[in-house]
N, CA, C and O atoms as CSV, one atom per row, in Angstrom:
chain,resi,resn,atom,element,x,y,z
A,1,UNK,N,N,0.849,-1.185,0.000
A,1,UNK,CA,C,0.000,0.000,0.000
A,1,UNK,C,C,0.891,1.243,0.000
A,1,UNK,O,O,1.796,1.384,0.823
A,2,UNK,N,N,0.615,2.114,-0.921
A,2,UNK,CA,C,1.360,3.376,-0.974
A,2,UNK,C,C,0.454,4.522,-0.548
A,2,UNK,O,O,-0.728,4.564,-0.890
A,3,UNK,N,N,1.030,5.443,0.200
A,3,UNK,CA,C,0.272,6.577,0.712
A,3,UNK,C,C,0.863,7.867,0.182
A,3,UNK,O,O,2.078,8.064,0.193
A,4,UNK,N,N,-0.013,8.740,-0.281
A,4,UNK,CA,C,0.429,10.022,-0.825
A,4,UNK,C,C,-0.247,11.143,-0.047
A,4,UNK,O,O,-1.461,11.330,-0.127
A,5,UNK,N,N,0.557,11.881,0.702
A,5,UNK,CA,C,0.019,12.978,1.508
A,5,UNK,C,C,0.199,14.306,0.794
A,5,UNK,O,O,1.134,14.496,0.015
A,6,UNK,N,N,-0.712,15.209,1.075
A,6,UNK,CA,C,-0.622,16.556,0.497
A,6,UNK,C,C,-1.367,17.537,1.385
A,6,UNK,O,O,-2.129,17.147,2.270
A,7,UNK,N,N,-1.133,18.817,1.131
A,7,UNK,CA,C,-1.925,19.843,1.798
A,7,UNK,C,C,-1.208,20.693,2.814
A,7,UNK,O,O,-1.824,21.590,3.390
A,8,UNK,N,N,0.057,20.457,3.061
A,8,UNK,CA,C,0.760,21.256,4.054
A,8,UNK,C,C,1.053,22.664,3.552
A,8,UNK,O,O,0.769,23.004,2.403
A,9,UNK,N,N,1.629,23.476,4.440
A,9,UNK,CA,C,1.989,24.835,4.071
A,9,UNK,C,C,2.124,25.722,5.283
A,9,UNK,O,O,2.318,25.253,6.404
A,10,UNK,N,N,2.018,27.002,5.039
A,10,UNK,CA,C,2.160,28.004,6.091
A,10,UNK,C,C,0.805,28.644,6.373
A,10,UNK,O,O,0.081,29.022,5.451
A,11,UNK,N,N,0.473,28.761,7.649
A,11,UNK,CA,C,-0.798,29.358,8.046
A,11,UNK,C,C,-0.577,30.145,9.327
A,11,UNK,O,O,0.303,29.822,10.124
A,12,UNK,N,N,-1.374,31.165,9.513
A,12,UNK,CA,C,-1.281,31.947,10.747
A,12,UNK,C,C,-1.990,31.232,11.891
A,12,UNK,O,O,-2.908,30.441,11.675
A,13,UNK,N,N,-1.556,31.519,13.087
A,13,UNK,CA,C,-2.221,30.954,14.251
A,13,UNK,C,C,-3.691,31.341,14.245
A,13,UNK,O,O,-4.051,32.481,13.950
A,14,UNK,N,N,-4.525,30.373,14.576
A,14,UNK,CA,C,-5.962,30.577,14.534
A,14,UNK,C,C,-6.591,30.184,13.219
A,14,UNK,O,O,-7.814,30.110,13.106
A,15,UNK,N,N,-5.766,29.935,12.234
A,15,UNK,CA,C,-6.257,29.585,10.912
A,15,UNK,C,C,-6.547,28.107,10.775
A,15,UNK,O,O,-6.484,27.350,11.744
A,16,UNK,N,N,-6.870,27.705,9.545
A,16,UNK,CA,C,-7.244,26.323,9.254
A,16,UNK,C,C,-6.436,25.790,8.083
A,16,UNK,O,O,-5.913,26.545,7.263
A,17,UNK,N,N,-6.350,24.481,8.030
A,17,UNK,CA,C,-5.659,23.808,6.940
A,17,UNK,C,C,-6.197,22.390,6.857
A,17,UNK,O,O,-6.566,21.797,7.871
A,18,UNK,N,N,-6.241,21.849,5.645
A,18,UNK,CA,C,-6.682,20.465,5.482
A,18,UNK,C,C,-5.599,19.654,4.800
A,18,UNK,O,O,-5.067,20.044,3.761
A,19,UNK,N,N,-5.285,18.531,5.395
A,19,UNK,CA,C,-4.344,17.573,4.817
A,19,UNK,C,C,-5.117,16.426,4.199
A,19,UNK,O,O,-6.193,16.057,4.670
A,20,UNK,N,N,-4.556,15.868,3.141
A,20,UNK,CA,C,-5.160,14.718,2.467
A,20,UNK,C,C,-4.138,13.599,2.370
A,20,UNK,O,O,-2.935,13.841,2.270
A,21,UNK,N,N,-4.627,12.393,2.401
A,21,UNK,CA,C,-3.763,11.227,2.215
A,21,UNK,C,C,-4.528,10.206,1.398
A,21,UNK,O,O,-5.562,9.697,1.831
A,22,UNK,N,N,-4.021,9.911,0.229
A,22,UNK,CA,C,-4.654,8.941,-0.662
A,22,UNK,C,C,-3.880,7.648,-0.638
A,22,UNK,O,O,-2.659,7.636,-0.795
A,23,UNK,N,N,-4.603,6.548,-0.438
A,23,UNK,CA,C,-3.991,5.225,-0.359
A,23,UNK,C,C,-4.224,4.456,-1.650
A,23,UNK,O,O,-5.262,4.594,-2.297
A,24,UNK,N,N,-3.233,3.641,-2.012
A,24,UNK,CA,C,-3.363,2.828,-3.234
A,24,UNK,C,C,-4.179,1.582,-2.981
A,24,UNK,O,O,-4.603,0.913,-3.923
A,25,UNK,N,N,-4.410,1.256,-1.689
A,25,UNK,CA,C,-5.204,0.095,-1.347
A,25,UNK,C,C,-5.915,0.315,-0.025
A,25,UNK,O,O,-5.673,1.296,0.678
A,26,UNK,N,N,-6.801,-0.624,0.299
A,26,UNK,CA,C,-7.584,-0.468,1.529
A,26,UNK,C,C,-6.924,-1.236,2.666
A,26,UNK,O,O,-6.468,-2.365,2.484
A,27,UNK,N,N,-6.879,-0.606,3.851
A,27,UNK,CA,C,-6.352,-1.247,5.050
A,27,UNK,C,C,-7.396,-1.145,6.155
A,27,UNK,O,O,-8.522,-0.713,5.905
A,28,UNK,N,N,-7.040,-1.532,7.361
A,28,UNK,CA,C,-7.999,-1.473,8.451
A,28,UNK,C,C,-8.170,-0.059,8.981
A,28,UNK,O,O,-9.289,0.380,9.247
A,29,UNK,N,N,-7.062,0.651,9.134
A,29,UNK,CA,C,-7.123,1.952,9.780
A,29,UNK,C,C,-6.080,2.885,9.171
A,29,UNK,O,O,-4.972,2.472,8.828
A,30,UNK,N,N,-6.465,4.146,9.049
A,30,UNK,CA,C,-5.531,5.177,8.594
A,30,UNK,C,C,-5.327,6.154,9.741
A,30,UNK,O,O,-6.223,6.371,10.557
A,31,UNK,N,N,-4.148,6.735,9.791
A,31,UNK,CA,C,-3.846,7.653,10.886
A,31,UNK,C,C,-2.945,8.786,10.410
A,31,UNK,O,O,-2.321,8.730,9.351
A,32,UNK,N,N,-2.913,9.802,11.239
A,32,UNK,CA,C,-1.972,10.911,11.057
A,32,UNK,C,C,-1.071,10.982,12.283
A,32,UNK,O,O,-1.527,10.893,13.423
A,33,UNK,N,N,0.212,11.144,12.019
A,33,UNK,CA,C,1.205,11.383,13.051
A,33,UNK,C,C,1.882,12.708,12.720
A,33,UNK,O,O,1.729,13.240,11.621
A,34,UNK,N,N,2.624,13.225,13.673
A,34,UNK,CA,C,3.400,14.441,13.403
A,34,UNK,C,C,4.696,14.403,14.201
A,34,UNK,O,O,4.806,13.755,15.241
A,35,UNK,N,N,5.662,15.124,13.667
A,35,UNK,CA,C,6.952,15.213,14.338
A,35,UNK,C,C,7.442,16.648,14.275
A,35,UNK,O,O,7.717,17.185,13.202
A,36,UNK,N,N,7.544,17.252,15.440
A,36,UNK,CA,C,8.053,18.614,15.535
A,36,UNK,C,C,9.568,18.567,15.680
A,36,UNK,O,O,10.116,17.544,16.091
A,37,UNK,N,N,10.245,19.646,15.354
A,37,UNK,CA,C,11.708,19.678,15.465
A,37,UNK,C,C,12.175,19.332,16.871
A,37,UNK,O,O,11.722,19.918,17.854
A,38,UNK,N,N,13.082,18.379,16.950
A,38,UNK,CA,C,13.649,17.999,18.242
A,38,UNK,C,C,12.756,17.119,19.086
A,38,UNK,O,O,13.090,16.815,20.231
A,39,UNK,N,N,11.629,16.706,18.542
A,39,UNK,CA,C,10.697,15.871,19.306
A,39,UNK,C,C,10.453,14.554,18.591
A,39,UNK,O,O,10.739,14.406,17.402
A,40,UNK,N,N,9.920,13.602,19.342
A,40,UNK,CA,C,9.590,12.311,18.762
A,40,UNK,C,C,8.280,12.411,17.979
A,40,UNK,O,O,7.455,13.294,18.215
A,41,UNK,N,N,8.123,11.495,17.058
A,41,UNK,CA,C,6.885,11.428,16.299
A,41,UNK,C,C,5.749,11.069,17.241
A,41,UNK,O,O,5.900,10.192,18.092
A,42,UNK,N,N,4.610,11.742,17.096
A,42,UNK,CA,C,3.480,11.473,17.975
A,42,UNK,C,C,2.213,11.229,17.164
A,42,UNK,O,O,2.041,11.745,16.059
A,43,UNK,N,N,1.342,10.430,17.750
A,43,UNK,CA,C,0.046,10.141,17.163
A,43,UNK,C,C,-0.842,11.376,17.229
A,43,UNK,O,O,-0.846,12.097,18.226
A,44,UNK,N,N,-1.599,11.613,16.150
A,44,UNK,CA,C,-2.515,12.752,16.116
A,44,UNK,C,C,-3.969,12.274,16.062
A,44,UNK,O,O,-4.782,12.651,16.906
A,45,UNK,N,N,-4.284,11.454,15.080
A,45,UNK,CA,C,-5.670,11.005,14.901
A,45,UNK,C,C,-5.687,9.768,14.028
A,45,UNK,O,O,-4.753,9.521,13.265
A,46,UNK,N,N,-6.754,8.988,14.141
A,46,UNK,CA,C,-6.906,7.796,13.325
A,46,UNK,C,C,-8.378,7.553,13.045
A,46,UNK,O,O,-9.253,8.019,13.775
A,47,UNK,N,N,-8.639,6.806,11.961
A,47,UNK,CA,C,-10.016,6.477,11.607
A,47,UNK,C,C,-10.047,5.099,10.962
A,47,UNK,O,O,-9.178,4.758,10.160
A,48,UNK,N,N,-11.048,4.316,11.316
A,48,UNK,CA,C,-11.209,3.005,10.721
A,48,UNK,C,C,-11.898,3.107,9.375
A,48,UNK,O,O,-12.874,3.842,9.226
A,49,UNK,N,N,-11.398,2.376,8.396
A,49,UNK,CA,C,-11.983,2.450,7.071
A,49,UNK,C,C,-13.417,1.946,7.062
A,49,UNK,O,O,-14.288,2.584,6.471
A,50,UNK,N,N,-13.675,0.829,7.699
A,50,UNK,CA,C,-15.019,0.257,7.647
A,50,UNK,C,C,-15.905,0.762,8.758
A,50,UNK,O,O,-17.113,0.905,8.569
A,51,UNK,N,N,-15.324,1.036,9.924
A,51,UNK,CA,C,-16.130,1.463,11.065
A,51,UNK,C,C,-16.385,2.965,11.075
A,51,UNK,O,O,-17.423,3.424,11.551
A,52,UNK,N,N,-15.438,3.721,10.550
A,52,UNK,CA,C,-15.539,5.172,10.630
A,52,UNK,C,C,-15.243,5.711,12.016
A,52,UNK,O,O,-15.376,6.910,12.264
A,53,UNK,N,N,-14.844,4.834,12.912
A,53,UNK,CA,C,-14.548,5.258,14.280
A,53,UNK,C,C,-13.279,6.099,14.286
A,53,UNK,O,O,-12.244,5.696,13.753
A,54,UNK,N,N,-13.377,7.266,14.893
A,54,UNK,CA,C,-12.243,8.185,14.939
A,54,UNK,C,C,-11.744,8.341,16.370
A,54,UNK,O,O,-12.514,8.256,17.327
A,55,UNK,N,N,-10.465,8.567,16.493
A,55,UNK,CA,C,-9.886,8.850,17.803
A,55,UNK,C,C,-8.785,9.883,17.624
A,55,UNK,O,O,-8.179,10.000,16.559
A,56,UNK,N,N,-8.542,10.634,18.709
A,56,UNK,CA,C,-7.626,11.758,18.641
A,56,UNK,C,C,-6.737,11.816,19.876
A,56,UNK,O,O,-7.096,11.333,20.951
A,57,UNK,N,N,-5.578,12.417,19.692
A,57,UNK,CA,C,-4.783,12.729,20.861
A,57,UNK,C,C,-5.427,13.937,21.547
A,57,UNK,O,O,-6.074,14.758,20.897
A,58,UNK,N,N,-5.243,14.034,22.858
A,58,UNK,CA,C,-5.957,15.056,23.630
A,58,UNK,C,C,-5.678,16.477,23.146
A,58,UNK,O,O,-6.567,17.328,23.184
A,59,UNK,N,N,-4.480,16.737,22.703
A,59,UNK,CA,C,-4.104,18.114,22.370
A,59,UNK,C,C,-4.817,18.655,21.127
A,59,UNK,O,O,-4.799,19.862,20.886
A,60,UNK,N,N,-5.438,17.784,20.343
A,60,UNK,CA,C,-6.116,18.258,19.128
A,60,UNK,C,C,-7.623,18.059,19.181
A,60,UNK,O,O,-8.332,18.483,18.268
A,61,UNK,N,N,-8.117,17.430,20.221
A,61,UNK,CA,C,-9.559,17.201,20.329
A,61,UNK,C,C,-10.313,18.528,20.304
A,61,UNK,O,O,-9.959,19.481,20.998
A,62,UNK,N,N,-11.355,18.561,19.490
A,62,UNK,CA,C,-12.145,19.781,19.364
A,62,UNK,C,C,-11.607,20.752,18.329
A,62,UNK,O,O,-12.290,21.711,17.972
A,63,UNK,N,N,-10.399,20.524,17.842
A,63,UNK,CA,C,-9.801,21.394,16.827
A,63,UNK,C,C,-9.559,20.668,15.511
A,63,UNK,O,O,-9.698,21.265,14.443
A,64,UNK,N,N,-9.204,19.408,15.571
A,64,UNK,CA,C,-8.909,18.628,14.382
A,64,UNK,C,C,-10.032,17.621,14.146
A,64,UNK,O,O,-10.637,17.109,15.088
A,65,UNK,N,N,-10.295,17.351,12.875
A,65,UNK,CA,C,-11.293,16.352,12.506
A,65,UNK,C,C,-10.725,15.454,11.424
A,65,UNK,O,O,-10.273,15.926,10.381
A,66,UNK,N,N,-10.751,14.160,11.680
A,66,UNK,CA,C,-10.309,13.203,10.669
A,66,UNK,C,C,-11.549,12.629,9.991
A,66,UNK,O,O,-12.543,12.322,10.650
A,67,UNK,N,N,-11.480,12.490,8.681
A,67,UNK,CA,C,-12.616,11.960,7.942
A,67,UNK,C,C,-12.085,11.157,6.754
A,67,UNK,O,O,-10.885,11.151,6.480
A,68,UNK,N,N,-12.997,10.480,6.056
A,68,UNK,CA,C,-12.562,9.637,4.945
A,68,UNK,C,C,-13.549,9.694,3.809
A,68,UNK,O,O,-14.732,9.982,3.993
A,69,UNK,N,N,-13.041,9.414,2.640
A,69,UNK,CA,C,-13.861,9.275,1.444
A,69,UNK,C,C,-13.530,7.909,0.873
A,69,UNK,O,O,-12.503,7.726,0.219
A,70,UNK,N,N,-14.409,6.954,1.126
A,70,UNK,CA,C,-14.134,5.580,0.703
A,70,UNK,C,C,-13.965,5.462,-0.814
A,70,UNK,O,O,-13.125,4.703,-1.300
A,71,UNK,N,N,-14.752,6.203,-1.532
A,71,UNK,CA,C,-14.702,6.108,-2.988
A,71,UNK,C,C,-13.357,6.573,-3.544
A,71,UNK,O,O,-12.899,6.094,-4.581
A,72,UNK,N,N,-12.740,7.508,-2.838
A,72,UNK,CA,C,-11.454,8.045,-3.290
A,72,UNK,C,C,-10.270,7.439,-2.541
A,72,UNK,O,O,-9.120,7.788,-2.809
A,73,UNK,N,N,-10.550,6.526,-1.599
A,73,UNK,CA,C,-9.484,5.944,-0.771
A,73,UNK,C,C,-8.635,7.040,-0.134
A,73,UNK,O,O,-7.412,6.931,-0.051
A,74,UNK,N,N,-9.298,8.077,0.303
A,74,UNK,CA,C,-8.597,9.238,0.819
A,74,UNK,C,C,-9.080,9.575,2.221
A,74,UNK,O,O,-10.274,9.540,2.518
A,75,UNK,N,N,-8.129,9.899,3.061
A,75,UNK,CA,C,-8.402,10.342,4.422
A,75,UNK,C,C,-7.975,11.800,4.540
A,75,UNK,O,O,-6.956,12.212,3.984
A,76,UNK,N,N,-8.768,12.567,5.269
A,76,UNK,CA,C,-8.501,13.984,5.445
A,76,UNK,C,C,-8.259,14.308,6.912
A,76,UNK,O,O,-8.785,13.650,7.809
A,77,UNK,N,N,-7.464,15.319,7.130
A,77,UNK,CA,C,-7.301,15.859,8.472
A,77,UNK,C,C,-7.583,17.349,8.384
A,77,UNK,O,O,-6.761,18.127,7.899
A,78,UNK,N,N,-8.757,17.730,8.862
A,78,UNK,CA,C,-9.132,19.132,8.907
A,78,UNK,C,C,-8.618,19.708,10.212
A,78,UNK,O,O,-8.974,19.241,11.293
A,79,UNK,N,N,-7.784,20.719,10.103
A,79,UNK,CA,C,-7.167,21.310,11.287
A,79,UNK,C,C,-7.653,22.750,11.424
A,79,UNK,O,O,-7.392,23.593,10.566
A,80,UNK,N,N,-8.351,23.007,12.499
A,80,UNK,CA,C,-8.882,24.346,12.769
A,80,UNK,C,C,-8.254,24.915,14.036
A,80,UNK,O,O,-7.675,24.189,14.844
A,81,UNK,N,N,-8.381,26.220,14.187
A,81,UNK,CA,C,-7.823,26.912,15.353
A,81,UNK,C,C,-6.379,26.462,15.602
A,81,UNK,O,O,-6.003,26.082,16.710
A,82,UNK,N,N,-5.602,26.520,14.544
A,82,UNK,CA,C,-4.217,26.035,14.629
A,82,UNK,C,C,-3.397,26.891,15.589
A,82,UNK,O,O,-3.590,28.101,15.707
A,83,UNK,N,N,-2.488,26.221,16.259
A,83,UNK,CA,C,-1.597,26.859,17.210
A,83,UNK,C,C,-0.152,26.705,16.737
A,83,UNK,O,O,0.160,25.826,15.934
A,84,UNK,N,N,0.711,27.563,17.240
A,84,UNK,CA,C,2.114,27.479,16.851
A,84,UNK,C,C,2.670,26.094,17.170
A,84,UNK,O,O,3.493,25.562,16.425
A,85,UNK,N,N,2.219,25.517,18.272
A,85,UNK,CA,C,2.733,24.202,18.677
A,85,UNK,C,C,2.243,23.066,17.781
A,85,UNK,O,O,2.667,21.923,17.955
A,86,UNK,N,N,1.367,23.356,16.836
A,86,UNK,CA,C,0.963,22.352,15.853
A,86,UNK,C,C,1.967,22.259,14.708
A,86,UNK,O,O,1.861,21.383,13.850
A,87,UNK,N,N,2.929,23.155,14.700
A,87,UNK,CA,C,3.952,23.129,13.664
A,87,UNK,C,C,4.729,21.816,13.717
A,87,UNK,O,O,5.281,21.449,14.754
A,88,UNK,N,N,4.762,21.124,12.595
A,88,UNK,CA,C,5.422,19.817,12.543
A,88,UNK,C,C,5.374,19.298,11.114
A,88,UNK,O,O,4.704,19.858,10.246
A,89,UNK,N,N,6.094,18.228,10.901
A,89,UNK,CA,C,5.923,17.453,9.677
A,89,UNK,C,C,4.846,16.413,9.982
A,89,UNK,O,O,4.957,15.655,10.945
A,90,UNK,N,N,3.820,16.387,9.161
A,90,UNK,CA,C,2.702,15.475,9.353
A,90,UNK,C,C,2.839,14.294,8.399
A,90,UNK,O,O,3.140,14.458,7.216
A,91,UNK,N,N,2.610,13.093,8.946
A,91,UNK,CA,C,2.714,11.861,8.175
A,91,UNK,C,C,1.399,11.102,8.248
A,91,UNK,O,O,0.782,11.024,9.310
A,92,UNK,N,N,0.974,10.548,7.134
A,92,UNK,CA,C,-0.147,9.615,7.199
A,92,UNK,C,C,0.414,8.196,7.244
A,92,UNK,O,O,1.501,7.914,6.738
A,93,UNK,N,N,-0.356,7.324,7.861
A,93,UNK,CA,C,0.077,5.951,8.049
A,93,UNK,C,C,-1.132,5.034,7.977
A,93,UNK,O,O,-2.271,5.470,8.138
A,94,UNK,N,N,-0.865,3.758,7.732
A,94,UNK,CA,C,-1.951,2.785,7.652
A,94,UNK,C,C,-1.501,1.457,8.253
A,94,UNK,O,O,-0.317,1.122,8.246
A,95,UNK,N,N,-2.468,0.716,8.770
A,95,UNK,CA,C,-2.162,-0.613,9.290
A,95,UNK,C,C,-3.299,-1.562,8.978
A,95,UNK,O,O,-4.437,-1.162,8.734
A,96,UNK,N,N,-2.939,-2.854,8.998
A,96,UNK,CA,C,-3.881,-3.896,8.585
A,96,UNK,C,C,-4.842,-4.296,9.689
A,96,UNK,O,O,-5.926,-4.811,9.412
A,97,UNK,N,N,-4.457,-4.064,10.939
A,97,UNK,CA,C,-5.357,-4.375,12.055
A,97,UNK,C,C,-4.900,-3.599,13.279
A,97,UNK,O,O,-3.813,-3.022,13.299
A,98,UNK,N,N,-5.750,-3.598,14.298
A,98,UNK,CA,C,-5.409,-2.882,15.530
A,98,UNK,C,C,-4.286,-3.568,16.296
A,98,UNK,O,O,-3.654,-2.961,17.161
A,99,UNK,N,N,-4.042,-4.832,15.973
A,99,UNK,CA,C,-3.056,-5.606,16.748
A,99,UNK,C,C,-1.638,-5.476,16.222
A,99,UNK,O,O,-0.701,-6.008,16.818
A,100,UNK,N,N,-1.474,-4.770,15.108
A,100,UNK,CA,C,-0.127,-4.634,14.563
A,100,UNK,C,C,0.210,-3.158,14.382
A,100,UNK,O,O,-0.667,-2.295,14.394
A,101,UNK,N,N,1.468,-2.900,14.219
A,101,UNK,CA,C,1.930,-1.522,14.068
A,101,UNK,C,C,1.574,-0.981,12.687
A,101,UNK,O,O,1.214,-1.728,11.776
A,102,UNK,N,N,1.683,0.315,12.564
A,102,UNK,CA,C,1.465,0.940,11.259
A,102,UNK,C,C,2.633,0.566,10.344
A,102,UNK,O,O,3.787,0.905,10.608
A,103,UNK,N,N,2.306,-0.130,9.279
A,103,UNK,CA,C,3.358,-0.650,8.396
A,103,UNK,C,C,3.582,0.229,7.169
A,103,UNK,O,O,4.629,0.165,6.525
A,104,UNK,N,N,2.595,1.036,6.864
A,104,UNK,CA,C,2.669,1.846,5.653
A,104,UNK,C,C,2.704,3.324,6.031
A,104,UNK,O,O,1.919,3.796,6.853
A,105,UNK,N,N,3.635,4.036,5.408
A,105,UNK,CA,C,3.808,5.447,5.731
A,105,UNK,C,C,3.910,6.267,4.453
A,105,UNK,O,O,4.525,5.853,3.470
A,106,UNK,N,N,3.298,7.425,4.494
A,106,UNK,CA,C,3.442,8.356,3.394
A,106,UNK,C,C,4.615,9.288,3.650
A,106,UNK,O,O,5.217,9.280,4.723
A,107,UNK,N,N,4.920,10.081,2.649
A,107,UNK,CA,C,5.966,11.069,2.847
A,107,UNK,C,C,5.404,12.173,3.733
A,107,UNK,O,O,4.192,12.386,3.741
A,108,UNK,N,N,6.204,12.842,4.438
A,108,UNK,CA,C,5.732,13.892,5.328
A,108,UNK,C,C,5.347,15.145,4.575
A,108,UNK,O,O,5.828,15.412,3.473
A,109,UNK,N,N,4.471,15.904,5.197
A,109,UNK,CA,C,4.110,17.208,4.646
A,109,UNK,C,C,4.246,18.241,5.769
A,109,UNK,O,O,3.723,18.060,6.869
A,110,UNK,N,N,4.950,19.310,5.466
A,110,UNK,CA,C,5.255,20.307,6.489
A,110,UNK,C,C,4.060,21.226,6.741
A,110,UNK,O,O,3.462,21.768,5.812
A,111,UNK,N,N,3.734,21.383,8.019
A,111,UNK,CA,C,2.723,22.347,8.435
A,111,UNK,C,C,3.413,23.344,9.358
A,111,UNK,O,O,3.971,22.964,10.387
A,112,UNK,N,N,3.372,24.589,8.994
A,112,UNK,CA,C,3.996,25.633,9.793
A,112,UNK,C,C,2.942,26.646,10.203
A,112,UNK,O,O,2.261,27.230,9.361
A,113,UNK,N,N,2.817,26.848,11.513
A,113,UNK,CA,C,1.847,27.798,12.042
A,113,UNK,C,C,2.609,28.976,12.624
A,113,UNK,O,O,3.356,28.833,13.593
A,114,UNK,N,N,2.417,30.118,12.034
A,114,UNK,CA,C,3.125,31.298,12.512
A,114,UNK,C,C,2.372,31.905,13.695
A,114,UNK,O,O,1.142,31.967,13.702
A,115,UNK,N,N,3.124,32.343,14.679
A,115,UNK,CA,C,2.509,32.898,15.888
A,115,UNK,C,C,2.385,34.411,15.801
A,115,UNK,O,O,1.889,35.044,16.733
């Protein structure tokens, strides 16, 4: 499975941005991770392809929304009320089941939030 992420860029604090990730095949779950400079990669949000169940890390709850378009094999991350601390390289990932690690990763897309 290949993942193609897009949608990053520069935005002012308080603004919005949407990331997209298109998969070449269907898996159990798609997710977004991010890595800020000098920090470890962290989980942001995930959604099940068949269930539509979404989950988020606490720091983005109420601001970010993950969604999917089954017909396009694409997952979106709508990011609202962006903060400077959201600045990071964002990666989409996919896994075959909840019991295994994310095996498929897209290229990162830079999101920069100016304060």
